[in-house]
C-alpha positions, 0 to 999 in steps of 0.5 A, spaced: 124 658 449 121 653 454 127 649 454 131 655 457 131 656 465 128 662 468 134 666 472 134 665 479 141 665 481 146 671 479 153 674 481 151 681 483 157 685 481 156 690 486 162 694 484 168 694 479 173 697 484 178 693 488 183 695 494 188 690 491 191 690 484 192 682 482 197 681 477 192 677 473 185 680 474 180 680 468 176 686 471 177 693 468 177 698 474 172 703 472 169 707 478 162 703 477 158 701 483 151 698 484 146 702 488 142 699 493 135 700 489 139 696 483 140 691 488 133 690 490 131 691 483 135 685 481 132 681 487 125 682 485 127 679 478 130 673 482 123 673 486 119 673 480 122 668 477 123 663 483 116 663 484 114 661 477 120 656 477 120 653 484 127 654 485 130 658 491 133 665 489 140 666 490 145 671 490 153 671 490 156 678 491 162 679 486 166 684 484 171 687 484 172 686 491 164 686 493 166 688 501 167 695 499 160 695 498 158 691 505 155 697 508 152 700 502 149 694 498 150 687 502 148 688 509 142 692 507 139 688 501 140 682 506 136 685 511 131 687 507 130 680 504 131 676 510 129 680 516 123 685 512 121 681 507 122 674 510 124 671 503 128 664 502 134 667 499 141 664 499 147 668 499 154 667 498 160 672 497 167 671 493 172 675 496 179 677 497 178 677 505 182 683 506 176 687 509 173 681 513 172 683 520 169 679 526 162 683 526 162 682 518 163 674 519 158 674 524 153 677 520 154 673 514 154 666 518 147 668 521 144 669 514 147 663 512 152 665 507 157 661 503 164 664 502 169 663 497 176 666 499 181 668 493 188 667 496 194 665 492 199 662 497 204 663 502 207 670 503 212 670 497 206 668 492 200 672 495 205 679 496 207 678 489 200 676 486 195 680 490 198 687 492 194 693 495 192 698 490 197 703 493 203 698 494 205 693 499 203 686 500 196 683 502 199 677 506 200 680 513 193 683 513 190 676 511 194 672 516 190 673 522 183 673 518 184 666 515 183 662 522 177 666 523 174 664 516 176 657 517 172 657 523 166 660 520 167 656 514 170 650 515 169 647 508 172 653 504 176 652 498 183 655 498 183 658 491 189 660 487 192 663 480 199 660 478 203 665 475 210 664 471 213 668 476 211 664 482 209 657 480 215 654 483 212 656 490 205 652 488 206 646 493 209 650 498 203 654 498 199 647 498 202 645 504 201 652 508 194 652 506 193 645 509 197 647 515 192 652 516 186 647 516 184 648 509 181 641 506 181 643 499 184 648 494 183 650 487 189 652 482 189 654 475 194 657 471 193 665 468 191 663 461 192 670 459 200 670 460 205 667 456 208 661 459 215 659 456 218 652 456 222 653 463 215 656 467 211 650 464 217 645 467 217 648 473 209 648 474 209 641 471 214 639 477 210 642 482 204 637 480 209 631 480 211 633 487 203 634 489 202 627 486 208 624 490 205 627 496 198 624 495 201 617 494 205 618 500 199 620 504 195 614 501 200 609 503 200 612 510 193 612 511 193 620 512 188 624 508 191 629 503 189 636 502 185 635 496 187 638 489 180 639 486 184 639 479 186 632 480 179 630 483 176 632 476 182 629 472 180 622 476 173 623 474 175 625 467 179 618 466 173 614 468 169 618 463 174 618 457 175 610 458 167 609 458 167 613 452 172 609 449 169 603 451 162 605 448 165 609 442 162 615 443 165 622 442 163 628 446 157 625 448 157 628 455 152 634 457 158 638 459 160 638 451 154 642 449 151 649 451 146 646 455 151 643 460 156 649 460 156 655 465 156 662 462 152 660 456 145 663 457 141 656 458 141 655 465 138 659 471 145 662 472 147 669 470 151 676 472 148 683 473 152 689 472 152 695 477 148 698 472 143 692 472 145 689 465 145 682 465 150 678 462 151 670 461 158 670 465 161 675 470 167 675 467 164 679 461 160 685 465 166 689 465 169 688 459 164 689 454 157 692 453 151 691 450 154 689 444 157 683 447 155 676 445 154 675 453 149 680 454 142 677 455 138 683 457 137 687 463 133 687 470 129 693 468 127 691 460 127 684 462 132 678 459 132 677 452 131 669 451 133 670 443 140 673 445 141 667 450 139 662 444 144 666 440 149 665 445 148 658 445 147 656 438 154 660 437 158 655 441 154 649 438 155 651 431 162 649 431 166 643 434 171 646 440 178 646 438 184 646 442 192 644 441 193 638 437 186 635 439 187 629 435 193 627 439 189 629 446 186 624 451 181 629 452 178 629 445 172 624 446 170 628 452 172 635 451 168 641 454 171 647 451 174 650 458 171 657 460 168 660 454 169 667 457 176 666 457 176 663 450 172 669 447 177 674 450 183 671 448 182 667 442 175 671 439 172 665 439 167 661 444 170 654 442 177 655 441 181 654 447 188 657 450 193 653 448 196 653 456 189 651 458 190 645 454 197 643 456 194 644 463 189 639 463 193 634 460 199 635 465 193 634 470 191 628 467 198 625 466 199 626 474 192 623 476 194 617 472 201 616 476 197 617 482 192 611 480 198 607 479 202 609 485 195 608 490 194 601 486 201 599 488 200 601 495 194 596 495 197 590 492 203 591 497 198 591 503 
């Protein structure tokens, strides 16, 4: 048990409600909201664990759309912890941005918040993928908010989810994000959708277009907007080559439960609006205490036996994907997102086929970028 870290950082799911109806959202919109007293009890658990472990306690406000509970939970819990108790909490928020105001941005900046903005692209993409609950697109709401977000958080990542219907706008959206001042973006395909051959061809062309853009930027001494998937693929190429030279097979820490998020070993967890604790935020609205991701509650305490059982379930079987034997990732495969695996395949270590395809496409284009950049260097 001593190998398990005390939980000192949580995704505080303050509501499952949301003002948008994103086409790919994994959260069930049941009317569950966290009370301020529940939030305080979660904070007390973090403070106690932090005092023992020496780690700084952290809260990421999550939803649904957490800004729906700004006045009822977020502002009062932050003021209680920072202003009244003088505790050294770190705060962050994952938000769709539509409910941000000057006053709210100012408050979060004064209290040192980090921010992740979930926004899917330019106007056609955003309005299709992230409409309001009552209908209508959300792009025009965000147009004046985005510059304020970037002024307050210059390093904010532009986070996108690609859908088969809109993936042909991916590179347009990247250029739009760069024009606004974003320095990096993150894209992932919706693994719960059916991606037919045509949709995959379209998305693969978008990746190829970005790769060409990246090489061209490097050739002209221009800093490209960074695509985190490619940055990870560059690192993966190094790890794959190292594993091939050393003859190792899935020997990296990330290939076991102790190196994975959402599997109970680390200091990270998620708190349901009712105070239940889960190893991953994606599961707080999808299953109850019968879930393998359920690891206790802020009232009864975290159950280390359940944490260990979840870890052992992942480690008991080798991670499997599409055509592992013919995949360059086989030597370093970490299994991707365990929550997505579980919800789609019923197993922690069986990956959605489209995820395997996506990782291979990124790796292939990363190799192409390496060759293109090297050509530019030799010409000079």
